[in-house]
PDB file of N, CA, C and O in Angstrom:
ATOM      1  N   MET A   1       4.086  -1.780  -7.711  1.00  0.00           N
ATOM      2  CA  MET A   1       4.454  -0.460  -7.453  1.00  0.00           C
ATOM      3  C   MET A   1       4.087  -0.301  -5.774  1.00  0.00           C
ATOM      4  O   MET A   1       3.058  -0.605  -5.170  1.00  0.00           O
ATOM      5  N   ALA A   2       5.271   0.260  -5.324  1.00  0.00           N
ATOM      6  CA  ALA A   2       5.254   0.185  -3.671  1.00  0.00           C
ATOM      7  C   ALA A   2       4.963   1.814  -3.365  1.00  0.00           C
ATOM      8  O   ALA A   2       5.547   2.763  -3.889  1.00  0.00           O
ATOM      9  N   PHE A   3       3.836   1.861  -2.316  1.00  0.00           N
ATOM     10  CA  PHE A   3       3.668   3.168  -1.770  1.00  0.00           C
ATOM     11  C   PHE A   3       4.607   3.881  -0.924  1.00  0.00           C
ATOM     12  O   PHE A   3       5.340   3.223  -0.186  1.00  0.00           O
ATOM     13  N   GLU A   4       4.679   5.234  -0.943  1.00  0.00           N
ATOM     14  CA  GLU A   4       5.179   5.594   0.254  1.00  0.00           C
ATOM     15  C   GLU A   4       4.554   5.967   1.331  1.00  0.00           C
ATOM     16  O   GLU A   4       3.339   6.128   1.215  1.00  0.00           O
ATOM     17  N   ALA A   5       5.167   6.204   2.636  1.00  0.00           N
ATOM     18  CA  ALA A   5       4.483   6.087   3.594  1.00  0.00           C
ATOM     19  C   ALA A   5       3.562   7.374   3.579  1.00  0.00           C
ATOM     20  O   ALA A   5       2.513   7.205   4.201  1.00  0.00           O
ATOM     21  N   TRP A   6       3.695   8.415   3.102  1.00  0.00           N
ATOM     22  CA  TRP A   6       2.618   9.607   3.039  1.00  0.00           C
ATOM     23  C   TRP A   6       1.315   9.363   2.159  1.00  0.00           C
ATOM     24  O   TRP A   6       0.210   9.883   2.313  1.00  0.00           O
ATOM     25  N   GLN A   7       1.729   8.419   1.175  1.00  0.00           N
ATOM     26  CA  GLN A   7       0.802   7.897   0.175  1.00  0.00           C
ATOM     27  C   GLN A   7      -0.168   6.922   0.955  1.00  0.00           C
ATOM     28  O   GLN A   7      -1.386   6.950   0.778  1.00  0.00           O
ATOM     29  N   LEU A   8       0.385   6.162   1.727  1.00  0.00           N
ATOM     30  CA  LEU A   8      -0.374   5.137   2.615  1.00  0.00           C
ATOM     31  C   LEU A   8      -1.097   5.880   3.582  1.00  0.00           C
ATOM     32  O   LEU A   8      -2.189   5.354   3.795  1.00  0.00           O
ATOM     33  N   GLY A   9      -0.883   6.973   4.291  1.00  0.00           N
ATOM     34  CA  GLY A   9      -1.394   7.720   5.328  1.00  0.00           C
ATOM     35  C   GLY A   9      -2.702   8.531   4.653  1.00  0.00           C
ATOM     36  O   GLY A   9      -3.733   8.799   5.270  1.00  0.00           O
ATOM     37  N   LEU A  10      -2.412   8.884   3.157  1.00  0.00           N
ATOM     38  CA  LEU A  10      -3.676   9.421   2.602  1.00  0.00           C
ATOM     39  C   LEU A  10      -4.675   8.552   2.195  1.00  0.00           C
ATOM     40  O   LEU A  10      -5.866   8.861   2.163  1.00  0.00           O
ATOM     41  N   ILE A  11      -4.126   7.240   1.815  1.00  0.00           N
ATOM     42  CA  ILE A  11      -5.257   6.162   1.753  1.00  0.00           C
ATOM     43  C   ILE A  11      -5.914   5.843   2.840  1.00  0.00           C
ATOM     44  O   ILE A  11      -7.133   5.687   2.761  1.00  0.00           O
ATOM     45  N   ASP A  12      -5.152   5.659   4.236  1.00  0.00           N
ATOM     46  CA  ASP A  12      -5.900   5.302   5.431  1.00  0.00           C
ATOM     47  C   ASP A  12      -7.125   6.568   5.783  1.00  0.00           C
ATOM     48  O   ASP A  12      -8.279   6.355   6.154  1.00  0.00           O
ATOM     49  N   ALA A  13      -6.556   7.743   5.570  1.00  0.00           N
ATOM     50  CA  ALA A  13      -7.181   8.921   6.055  1.00  0.00           C
ATOM     51  C   ALA A  13      -8.585   9.097   5.295  1.00  0.00           C
ATOM     52  O   ALA A  13      -9.532   9.678   5.826  1.00  0.00           O
ATOM     53  N   ALA A  14      -8.641   8.506   3.911  1.00  0.00           N
ATOM     54  CA  ALA A  14      -9.701   8.639   3.090  1.00  0.00           C
ATOM     55  C   ALA A  14     -10.894   7.560   3.186  1.00  0.00           C
ATOM     56  O   ALA A  14     -12.051   7.615   2.768  1.00  0.00           O
ATOM     57  N   GLY A  15     -10.167   6.519   3.913  1.00  0.00           N
ATOM     58  CA  GLY A  15     -11.304   5.467   4.370  1.00  0.00           C
ATOM     59  C   GLY A  15     -11.200   4.428   3.192  1.00  0.00           C
ATOM     60  O   GLY A  15     -12.172   3.711   2.955  1.00  0.00           O
ATOM     61  N   TYR A  16     -10.204   4.340   2.550  1.00  0.00           N
ATOM     62  CA  TYR A  16     -10.024   3.158   1.462  1.00  0.00           C
ATOM     63  C   TYR A  16      -9.814   1.742   2.262  1.00  0.00           C
ATOM     64  O   TYR A  16     -10.107   0.647   1.782  1.00  0.00           O
ATOM     65  N   ASN A  17      -9.262   1.949   3.549  1.00  0.00           N
ATOM     66  CA  ASN A  17      -9.105   0.751   4.257  1.00  0.00           C
ATOM     67  C   ASN A  17     -10.231   0.546   5.158  1.00  0.00           C
ATOM     68  O   ASN A  17     -10.020  -0.124   6.169  1.00  0.00           O
ATOM     69  N   GLY A  18     -11.216   0.946   4.981  1.00  0.00           N
ATOM     70  CA  GLY A  18     -12.452   0.863   5.813  1.00  0.00           C
ATOM     71  C   GLY A  18     -12.836   2.009   6.554  1.00  0.00           C
ATOM     72  O   GLY A  18     -11.949   2.762   6.955  1.00  0.00           O
ATOM     73  N   ILE A  19     -13.905   2.228   6.770  1.00  0.00           N
ATOM     74  CA  ILE A  19     -14.665   3.381   7.421  1.00  0.00           C
ATOM     75  C   ILE A  19     -14.676   3.082   9.145  1.00  0.00           C
ATOM     76  O   ILE A  19     -15.360   2.220   9.695  1.00  0.00           O
ATOM     77  N   ARG A  20     -13.770   3.996   9.794  1.00  0.00           N
ATOM     78  CA  ARG A  20     -13.732   4.062  11.155  1.00  0.00           C
ATOM     79  C   ARG A  20     -14.406   4.955  11.857  1.00  0.00           C
ATOM     80  O   ARG A  20     -15.005   5.858  11.273  1.00  0.00           O
ATOM     81  N   GLY A  21     -14.412   4.867  12.935  1.00  0.00           N
ATOM     82  CA  GLY A  21     -14.925   6.028  14.109  1.00  0.00           C
ATOM     83  C   GLY A  21     -14.588   7.117  13.579  1.00  0.00           C
ATOM     84  O   GLY A  21     -15.527   7.846  13.258  1.00  0.00           O
ATOM     85  N   GLU A  22     -13.398   7.538  13.345  1.00  0.00           N
ATOM     86  CA  GLU A  22     -12.925   8.992  13.348  1.00  0.00           C
ATOM     87  C   GLU A  22     -13.362   9.288  11.852  1.00  0.00           C
ATOM     88  O   GLU A  22     -13.361  10.487  11.572  1.00  0.00           O
ATOM     89  N   HIS A  23     -13.658   8.598  11.051  1.00  0.00           N
ATOM     90  CA  HIS A  23     -14.255   8.957   9.643  1.00  0.00           C
ATOM     91  C   HIS A  23     -15.712   9.437   9.854  1.00  0.00           C
ATOM     92  O   HIS A  23     -16.106  10.448   9.274  1.00  0.00           O
ATOM     93  N   ILE A  24     -16.466   8.769  10.625  1.00  0.00           N
ATOM     94  CA  ILE A  24     -17.967   8.695  10.967  1.00  0.00           C
ATOM     95  C   ILE A  24     -17.814  10.422  11.556  1.00  0.00           C
ATOM     96  O   ILE A  24     -18.446  11.389  11.131  1.00  0.00           O
ATOM     97  N   GLU A  25     -16.935  10.406  12.477  1.00  0.00           N
ATOM     98  CA  GLU A  25     -17.119  11.482  13.559  1.00  0.00           C
ATOM     99  C   GLU A  25     -16.741  12.777  12.586  1.00  0.00           C
ATOM    100  O   GLU A  25     -17.371  13.785  12.906  1.00  0.00           O
ATOM    101  N   ALA A  26     -15.959  12.928  11.612  1.00  0.00           N
ATOM    102  CA  ALA A  26     -15.699  14.011  10.608  1.00  0.00           C
ATOM    103  C   ALA A  26     -16.686  14.231   9.886  1.00  0.00           C
ATOM    104  O   ALA A  26     -17.013  15.407   9.726  1.00  0.00           O
ATOM    105  N   VAL A  27     -17.513  13.089   9.184  1.00  0.00           N
ATOM    106  CA  VAL A  27     -18.366  13.525   8.242  1.00  0.00           C
ATOM    107  C   VAL A  27     -19.632  13.922   9.212  1.00  0.00           C
ATOM    108  O   VAL A  27     -20.333  14.875   8.869  1.00  0.00           O
ATOM    109  N   ALA A  28     -19.931  13.212  10.407  1.00  0.00           N
ATOM    110  CA  ALA A  28     -20.938  13.936  11.086  1.00  0.00           C
ATOM    111  C   ALA A  28     -20.758  15.554  11.402  1.00  0.00           C
ATOM    112  O   ALA A  28     -21.603  16.399  11.107  1.00  0.00           O
ATOM    113  N   ARG A  29     -19.595  15.801  12.007  1.00  0.00           N
ATOM    114  CA  ARG A  29     -19.479  17.342  12.484  1.00  0.00           C
ATOM    115  C   ARG A  29     -19.587  18.265  11.090  1.00  0.00           C
ATOM    116  O   ARG A  29     -19.825  19.472  11.079  1.00  0.00           O
ATOM    117  N   GLU A  30     -19.391  17.542  10.087  1.00  0.00           N
ATOM    118  CA  GLU A  30     -19.663  18.454   8.793  1.00  0.00           C
ATOM    119  C   GLU A  30     -21.228  18.523   8.404  1.00  0.00           C
ATOM    120  O   GLU A  30     -21.739  19.493   7.843  1.00  0.00           O
ATOM    121  N   LEU A  31     -21.831  17.489   8.740  1.00  0.00           N
ATOM    122  CA  LEU A  31     -23.323  17.535   8.616  1.00  0.00           C
ATOM    123  C   LEU A  31     -24.046  18.389   9.715  1.00  0.00           C
ATOM    124  O   LEU A  31     -25.161  18.868   9.512  1.00  0.00           O
ATOM    125  N   GLU A  32     -23.396  18.547  10.822  1.00  0.00           N
ATOM    126  CA  GLU A  32     -24.124  19.035  11.769  1.00  0.00           C
ATOM    127  C   GLU A  32     -23.933  20.354  11.498  1.00  0.00           C
ATOM    128  O   GLU A  32     -24.686  21.034  12.196  1.00  0.00           O
ATOM    129  N   LYS A  33     -23.072  21.165  10.600  1.00  0.00           N
ATOM    130  CA  LYS A  33     -22.858  22.533  10.109  1.00  0.00           C
ATOM    131  C   LYS A  33     -24.231  22.884   9.060  1.00  0.00           C
ATOM    132  O   LYS A  33     -24.451  24.027   8.660  1.00  0.00           O
ATOM    133  N   LEU A  34     -25.040  21.768   8.724  1.00  0.00           N
ATOM    134  CA  LEU A  34     -26.105  22.203   7.925  1.00  0.00           C
ATOM    135  C   LEU A  34     -27.216  22.636   8.500  1.00  0.00           C
ATOM    136  O   LEU A  34     -27.477  22.145   9.599  1.00  0.00           O
ATOM    137  N   PRO A  35     -28.000  23.485   8.022  1.00  0.00           N
ATOM    138  CA  PRO A  35     -29.082  24.262   8.764  1.00  0.00           C
ATOM    139  C   PRO A  35     -30.617  23.273   8.712  1.00  0.00           C
ATOM    140  O   PRO A  35     -31.622  23.448   9.402  1.00  0.00           O
ATOM    141  N   GLN A  36     -30.435  22.470   7.906  1.00  0.00           N
ATOM    142  CA  GLN A  36     -31.608  21.570   8.014  1.00  0.00           C
ATOM    143  C   GLN A  36     -31.578  20.202   8.549  1.00  0.00           C
ATOM    144  O   GLN A  36     -30.484  19.732   8.863  1.00  0.00           O
ATOM    145  N   TYR A  37     -32.599  19.539   8.683  1.00  0.00           N
ATOM    146  CA  TYR A  37     -32.636  18.167   9.361  1.00  0.00           C
ATOM    147  C   TYR A  37     -32.781  16.968   8.345  1.00  0.00           C
ATOM    148  O   TYR A  37     -32.561  15.796   8.648  1.00  0.00           O
ATOM    149  N   GLU A  38     -33.195  17.429   7.056  1.00  0.00           N
ATOM    150  CA  GLU A  38     -33.195  16.204   6.176  1.00  0.00           C
ATOM    151  C   GLU A  38     -31.879  16.395   5.496  1.00  0.00           C
ATOM    152  O   GLU A  38     -31.551  17.508   5.085  1.00  0.00           O
ATOM    153  N   ILE A  39     -30.991  15.172   5.344  1.00  0.00           N
ATOM    154  CA  ILE A  39     -29.885  15.095   4.503  1.00  0.00           C
ATOM    155  C   ILE A  39     -30.151  14.334   3.344  1.00  0.00           C
ATOM    156  O   ILE A  39     -30.716  13.242   3.387  1.00  0.00           O
ATOM    157  N   ASN A  40     -29.703  14.959   2.161  1.00  0.00           N
ATOM    158  CA  ASN A  40     -29.903  14.201   0.930  1.00  0.00           C
ATOM    159  C   ASN A  40     -28.577  13.724   0.440  1.00  0.00           C
ATOM    160  O   ASN A  40     -27.546  13.930   1.079  1.00  0.00           O
ATOM    161  N   THR A  41     -28.607  13.098  -0.678  1.00  0.00           N
ATOM    162  CA  THR A  41     -27.414  12.514  -0.816  1.00  0.00           C
ATOM    163  C   THR A  41     -26.204  13.448  -1.370  1.00  0.00           C
ATOM    164  O   THR A  41     -25.008  13.223  -1.184  1.00  0.00           O
ATOM    165  N   ALA A  42     -26.674  14.379  -1.982  1.00  0.00           N
ATOM    166  CA  ALA A  42     -25.667  15.410  -2.136  1.00  0.00           C
ATOM    167  C   ALA A  42     -24.892  16.311  -1.079  1.00  0.00           C
ATOM    168  O   ALA A  42     -23.751  16.770  -1.130  1.00  0.00           O
ATOM    169  N   ASP A  43     -25.935  16.424  -0.046  1.00  0.00           N
ATOM    170  CA  ASP A  43     -25.356  16.992   1.064  1.00  0.00           C
ATOM    171  C   ASP A  43     -24.298  15.835   1.896  1.00  0.00           C
ATOM    172  O   ASP A  43     -23.266  16.191   2.464  1.00  0.00           O
ATOM    173  N   PHE A  44     -24.715  14.607   1.843  1.00  0.00           N
ATOM    174  CA  PHE A  44     -23.778  13.562   2.422  1.00  0.00           C
ATOM    175  C   PHE A  44     -22.525  13.770   1.862  1.00  0.00           C
ATOM    176  O   PHE A  44     -21.539  14.081   2.529  1.00  0.00           O
ATOM    177  N   ARG A  45     -22.532  13.562   0.317  1.00  0.00           N
ATOM    178  CA  ARG A  45     -21.183  13.533  -0.282  1.00  0.00           C
ATOM    179  C   ARG A  45     -20.467  14.640  -0.269  1.00  0.00           C
ATOM    180  O   ARG A  45     -19.237  14.590  -0.277  1.00  0.00           O
ATOM    181  N   SER A  46     -21.159  15.809  -0.246  1.00  0.00           N
ATOM    182  CA  SER A  46     -20.121  17.179  -0.107  1.00  0.00           C
ATOM    183  C   SER A  46     -19.758  17.142   1.139  1.00  0.00           C
ATOM    184  O   SER A  46     -18.694  17.729   1.336  1.00  0.00           O
ATOM    185  N   ALA A  47     -20.349  16.566   2.266  1.00  0.00           N
ATOM    186  CA  ALA A  47     -19.884  16.533   3.761  1.00  0.00           C
ATOM    187  C   ALA A  47     -18.765  15.566   3.727  1.00  0.00           C
ATOM    188  O   ALA A  47     -17.783  15.891   4.394  1.00  0.00           O
ATOM    189  N   CYS A  48     -18.709  14.405   3.066  1.00  0.00           N
ATOM    190  CA  CYS A  48     -17.735  13.615   2.958  1.00  0.00           C
ATOM    191  C   CYS A  48     -16.430  14.210   2.420  1.00  0.00           C
ATOM    192  O   CYS A  48     -15.357  14.021   2.994  1.00  0.00           O
ATOM    193  N   TYR A  49     -16.540  14.852   1.428  1.00  0.00           N
ATOM    194  CA  TYR A  49     -15.676  15.625   0.917  1.00  0.00           C
ATOM    195  C   TYR A  49     -14.910  16.450   1.693  1.00  0.00           C
ATOM    196  O   TYR A  49     -13.714  16.283   1.931  1.00  0.00           O
ATOM    197  N   ARG A  50     -15.717  17.491   2.151  1.00  0.00           N
ATOM    198  CA  ARG A  50     -15.318  18.423   3.302  1.00  0.00           C
ATOM    199  C   ARG A  50     -14.332  17.719   4.252  1.00  0.00           C
ATOM    200  O   ARG A  50     -13.311  18.321   4.584  1.00  0.00           O
ATOM    201  N   ALA A  51     -14.538  16.694   4.628  1.00  0.00           N
ATOM    202  CA  ALA A  51     -14.053  15.745   5.590  1.00  0.00           C
ATOM    203  C   ALA A  51     -12.769  15.172   5.141  1.00  0.00           C
ATOM    204  O   ALA A  51     -11.821  14.998   5.907  1.00  0.00           O
ATOM    205  N   GLY A  52     -12.759  14.921   4.055  1.00  0.00           N
ATOM    206  CA  GLY A  52     -11.779  14.375   3.222  1.00  0.00           C
ATOM    207  C   GLY A  52     -11.665  12.824   3.188  1.00  0.00           C
ATOM    208  O   GLY A  52     -10.631  12.158   3.145  1.00  0.00           O
ATOM    209  N   VAL A  53     -13.039  12.367   3.220  1.00  0.00           N
ATOM    210  CA  VAL A  53     -13.256  10.960   3.198  1.00  0.00           C
ATOM    211  C   VAL A  53     -14.292  10.592   1.904  1.00  0.00           C
ATOM    212  O   VAL A  53     -15.216  11.317   1.534  1.00  0.00           O
ATOM    213  N   ASP A  54     -13.921   9.323   1.322  1.00  0.00           N
ATOM    214  CA  ASP A  54     -14.435   9.169   0.160  1.00  0.00           C
ATOM    215  C   ASP A  54     -15.752   8.392   0.472  1.00  0.00           C
ATOM    216  O   ASP A  54     -15.869   7.291   1.009  1.00  0.00           O
ATOM    217  N   PRO A  55     -16.743   9.264  -0.012  1.00  0.00           N
ATOM    218  CA  PRO A  55     -18.307   8.931   0.116  1.00  0.00           C
ATOM    219  C   PRO A  55     -18.544   7.468  -0.224  1.00  0.00           C
ATOM    220  O   PRO A  55     -19.377   6.840   0.429  1.00  0.00           O
ATOM    221  N   ASP A  56     -17.915   6.932  -1.131  1.00  0.00           N
ATOM    222  CA  ASP A  56     -18.127   5.521  -1.868  1.00  0.00           C
ATOM    223  C   ASP A  56     -17.674   4.330  -0.935  1.00  0.00           C
ATOM    224  O   ASP A  56     -18.063   3.175  -1.104  1.00  0.00           O
ATOM    225  N   ASN A  57     -16.827   4.720   0.048  1.00  0.00           N
ATOM    226  CA  ASN A  57     -16.382   3.807   0.848  1.00  0.00           C
ATOM    227  C   ASN A  57     -17.419   3.563   2.247  1.00  0.00           C
ATOM    228  O   ASN A  57     -17.185   2.728   3.121  1.00  0.00           O
ATOM    229  N   PHE A  58     -18.370   4.310   2.232  1.00  0.00           N
ATOM    230  CA  PHE A  58     -19.337   3.946   3.345  1.00  0.00           C
ATOM    231  C   PHE A  58     -20.152   2.869   2.743  1.00  0.00           C
ATOM    232  O   PHE A  58     -20.685   2.857   1.633  1.00  0.00           O
ATOM    233  N   ASP A  59     -20.157   1.829   3.810  1.00  0.00           N
ATOM    234  CA  ASP A  59     -21.021   0.709   3.591  1.00  0.00           C
ATOM    235  C   ASP A  59     -22.208   0.979   4.461  1.00  0.00           C
ATOM    236  O   ASP A  59     -22.257   1.964   5.199  1.00  0.00           O
ATOM    237  N   GLN A  60     -23.346  -0.079   4.344  1.00  0.00           N
ATOM    238  CA  GLN A  60     -24.500   0.096   5.285  1.00  0.00           C
ATOM    239  C   GLN A  60     -24.085   0.248   6.702  1.00  0.00           C
ATOM    240  O   GLN A  60     -24.647   1.092   7.400  1.00  0.00           O
ATOM    241  N   ASP A  61     -23.016  -0.608   7.241  1.00  0.00           N
ATOM    242  CA  ASP A  61     -22.660  -0.520   8.512  1.00  0.00           C
ATOM    243  C   ASP A  61     -21.952   0.729   9.067  1.00  0.00           C
ATOM    244  O   ASP A  61     -21.966   1.181  10.212  1.00  0.00           O
ATOM    245  N   ALA A  62     -21.400   1.118   8.086  1.00  0.00           N
ATOM    246  CA  ALA A  62     -20.881   2.807   8.481  1.00  0.00           C
ATOM    247  C   ALA A  62     -22.071   3.893   8.279  1.00  0.00           C
ATOM    248  O   ALA A  62     -22.153   4.865   9.029  1.00  0.00           O
ATOM    249  N   LEU A  63     -22.868   3.697   7.357  1.00  0.00           N
ATOM    250  CA  LEU A  63     -23.894   4.835   7.398  1.00  0.00           C
ATOM    251  C   LEU A  63     -24.805   4.693   8.648  1.00  0.00           C
ATOM    252  O   LEU A  63     -25.181   5.704   9.240  1.00  0.00           O
ATOM    253  N   ALA A  64     -25.253   3.143   9.156  1.00  0.00           N
ATOM    254  CA  ALA A  64     -25.974   2.946  10.252  1.00  0.00           C
ATOM    255  C   ALA A  64     -25.131   3.751  11.390  1.00  0.00           C
ATOM    256  O   ALA A  64     -25.757   4.561  12.074  1.00  0.00           O
ATOM    257  N   GLY A  65     -23.950   3.594  11.587  1.00  0.00           N
ATOM    258  CA  GLY A  65     -22.989   4.401  12.338  1.00  0.00           C
ATOM    259  C   GLY A  65     -23.102   5.808  12.328  1.00  0.00           C
ATOM    260  O   GLY A  65     -23.060   6.476  13.362  1.00  0.00           O
ATOM    261  N   LEU A  66     -23.256   6.323  11.103  1.00  0.00           N
ATOM    262  CA  LEU A  66     -23.518   7.751  11.065  1.00  0.00           C
ATOM    263  C   LEU A  66     -24.504   8.189  11.509  1.00  0.00           C
ATOM    264  O   LEU A  66     -24.558   9.216  12.186  1.00  0.00           O
ATOM    265  N   GLN A  67     -25.564   7.395  11.161  1.00  0.00           N
ATOM    266  CA  GLN A  67     -26.961   7.946  11.726  1.00  0.00           C
ATOM    267  C   GLN A  67     -27.286   7.922  13.235  1.00  0.00           C
ATOM    268  O   GLN A  67     -27.980   8.692  13.899  1.00  0.00           O
ATOM    269  N   GLU A  68     -26.487   6.661  13.639  1.00  0.00           N
ATOM    270  CA  GLU A  68     -26.676   6.645  15.205  1.00  0.00           C
ATOM    271  C   GLU A  68     -25.709   7.826  15.913  1.00  0.00           C
ATOM    272  O   GLU A  68     -25.965   8.180  17.064  1.00  0.00           O
ATOM    273  N   ARG A  69     -24.696   8.361  15.246  1.00  0.00           N
ATOM    274  CA  ARG A  69     -23.949   9.444  15.692  1.00  0.00           C
ATOM    275  C   ARG A  69     -24.867  10.846  15.559  1.00  0.00           C
ATOM    276  O   ARG A  69     -24.882  11.757  16.388  1.00  0.00           O
ATOM    277  N   LEU A  70     -25.502  10.797  14.514  1.00  0.00           N
ATOM    278  CA  LEU A  70     -26.328  11.978  14.167  1.00  0.00           C
ATOM    279  C   LEU A  70     -27.385  12.248  15.126  1.00  0.00           C
ATOM    280  O   LEU A  70     -27.633  13.380  15.541  1.00  0.00           O
ATOM    281  N   ASN A  71     -28.173  10.909  15.570  1.00  0.00           N
ATOM    282  CA  ASN A  71     -28.901  10.872  16.374  1.00  0.00           C
ATOM    283  C   ASN A  71     -28.833  11.380  17.658  1.00  0.00           C
ATOM    284  O   ASN A  71     -29.831  11.860  18.196  1.00  0.00           O
ATOM    285  N   ARG A  72     -27.626  11.315  18.268  1.00  0.00           N
ATOM    286  CA  ARG A  72     -27.314  11.687  19.592  1.00  0.00           C
ATOM    287  C   ARG A  72     -27.561  12.918  19.851  1.00  0.00           C
ATOM    288  O   ARG A  72     -27.334  13.371  20.973  1.00  0.00           O
TER     289      ARG A  72
END
């Protein structure tokens, strides 16, 4: 089954081809809207969904990048 261009764009935008800087930035912006400093798993997953990123695609390197971005 071949994918159409718009389908490939959605797959890429959701991070299925790897989490990149723009995915981390989008999730970080959503997390910064939260009123608390402690982020639990539900907060993280919700922020990912609001940013249009699949949270299950985050690996340890991407999570470390997200933490670095949030600590700035």
